[in-house]
NUVEX-179022 format. One line per 2 residues: their letters; for each residue x, y, z of C-alpha. Coordinates in steps of 0.02 Angstrom, whole numbers. Layout:
<nodes>
a> X Y Z ~ ...
</nodes>
This chain:
<nodes>
md> -979 -265 441 ~ -906 -218 272
sn> -872 -353 145 ~ -699 -355 66
hl> -700 -473 -80 ~ -636 -448 -258
qv> -623 -552 -417 ~ -492 -525 -552
nl> -477 -613 -719 ~ -319 -721 -719
ae> -257 -657 -888 ~ -286 -476 -832
fm> -191 -508 -670 ~ -44 -592 -757
sa> -29 -453 -886 ~ -32 -317 -751
im> 79 -402 -621 ~ 216 -435 -749
ll> 246 -247 -752 ~ 320 -269 -577
kk> 435 -412 -629 ~ 596 -310 -619
ik> 554 -230 -451 ~ 669 -291 -314
ps> 589 -336 -147 ~ 626 -199 -22
ka> 594 -155 158 ~ 447 -52 98
ka> 281 -141 104 ~ 180 -179 -51
ll> 9 -98 -59 ~ -153 -171 -126
af> -299 -51 -151 ~ -462 -43 -250
dg> -548 113 -313 ~ -713 35 -366
ry> -651 -19 -537 ~ -463 -46 -533
ls> -361 -151 -413 ~ -189 -76 -393
ve> -31 -156 -327 ~ 111 -40 -280
vg> 289 -77 -227 ~ 387 81 -187
sa> 360 202 -331 ~ 310 65 -455
st> 130 18 -479 ~ 13 -80 -588
am> -176 -88 -603 ~ -304 -212 -666
va> -492 -217 -684 ~ -575 -301 -535
hg> -752 -327 -473 ~ -818 -328 -297
ew> -821 -228 -138 ~ -666 -165 -44
hg> -657 -40 98 ~ -474 -17 138
ka> -294 -38 90 ~ -187 -189 129
rf> 1 -178 156 ~ 105 -336 150
as> 285 -394 126 ~ 345 -340 -46
ni> 428 -508 -82 ~ 252 -581 -96
vq> 232 -487 -261 ~ 384 -578 -332
am> 311 -743 -270 ~ 148 -702 -362
ik> 248 -680 -522 ~ 354 -837 -501
fp> 209 -946 -440 ~ 52 -871 -516
pv> -119 -928 -463 ~ -208 -1054 -574
td> -388 -1014 -530 ~ -488 -904 -647
pi> -555 -788 -588 ~ -437 -752 -444
ni> -530 -722 -281 ~ -455 -597 -159
sy> -530 -561 10 ~ -481 -480 174
qn> -524 -532 351 ~ -435 -518 519
ne> -269 -446 457 ~ -253 -575 319
ll> -276 -567 133 ~ -340 -727 56
fa> -266 -723 -118 ~ -317 -869 -229
gv> -326 -980 -75 ~ -160 -921 1
ki> -163 -826 167 ~ -51 -672 170
pc> -26 -575 333 ~ -59 -391 306
ew> -87 -224 388 ~ -260 -154 350
el> -312 27 345 ~ -489 87 319
vs> -503 217 182 ~ -558 385 253
kg> -549 543 151 ~ -655 656 262
yi> -513 738 353 ~ -416 782 195
ks> -533 923 149 ~ -504 1006 318
le> -314 1012 300 ~ -253 1182 244
np> -68 1163 279 ~ -30 977 299
tl> 122 921 396 ~ 239 785 332
ld> 142 660 438 ~ -24 723 367
ll> 41 703 189 ~ 97 525 223
ai> -74 486 297 ~ -159 561 144
er> -49 457 29 ~ -104 299 119
tv> -289 337 121 ~ -323 413 -49
ar> -312 316 -211 ~ -162 367 -315
he> -271 411 -465 ~ -369 535 -357
lg> -210 627 -309 ~ -141 615 -485
vs> -28 759 -534 ~ -120 883 -422
el> -21 995 -306 ~ -72 883 -160
gk> -15 730 -259 ~ 155 809 -289
kc> 170 852 -104 ~ 126 673 -56
ks> 257 604 -177 ~ 387 722 -102
ai> 333 669 73 ~ 370 486 32
ke> 545 531 -27 ~ 572 639 127
ke> 514 497 241 ~ 636 376 159
rr> 778 503 171 ~ 744 535 355
it> 731 349 396 ~ 898 316 309
sa> 978 462 401 ~ 910 407 569
an> 966 228 538 ~ 1142 289 499
ql> 1143 388 662 ~ 1072 247 768
ev> 1168 103 690 ~ 1293 113 832
fg> 1151 60 949 ~ 1098 -85 839
ig> 942 5 778 ~ 908 -24 595
ad> 803 56 460 ~ 670 -81 477
qi> 640 -36 659 ~ 630 150 620
ah> 515 121 471 ~ 401 18 584
lv> 390 163 708 ~ 353 286 568
dn> 219 170 497 ~ 138 159 669
si> 140 349 682 ~ 56 366 512
sd> -75 236 561 ~ -109 331 723
ri> -132 493 624 ~ -258 406 511
kk> -353 335 660 ~ -363 507 742
sn> -436 579 584 ~ -578 452 572
</nodes>
């Protein structure tokens, strides 16, 4: 079983997380990922990174309002311990429910003409710095905007039935997760 435990210096964390201070909580989930050196926290199109140490084998998605809570009520332990187990992040002693996705890049190389769903799966499983400003990175960024546009459009159409954007986004997220699982 893979270990998922990181340590971050408190001052490093506070300096990095303050970059997200003006971000409003949204229906989109926040993302926590680690590339072997940097721990990144993303909310929508905004992100921040900090040096971290440890072992991490996936990406955790959690309610974006948690990021604002981390800013308003920062941890006091130094270093900050972060771990994952059983769909929960343990962040400085606080349990945070999350959705966990194992990182798998193997299938990306085999995609010649990725669909919108493929691009969204790639965006979730590959570290942002690896995509960078590459053509694939640009396509993934466009795919995120297209997903948001389509969810908004569908929500407007289905509002009459009491179906909201949150419900549609949940279905889309499940579809992306299924695509990732099929590729593993």
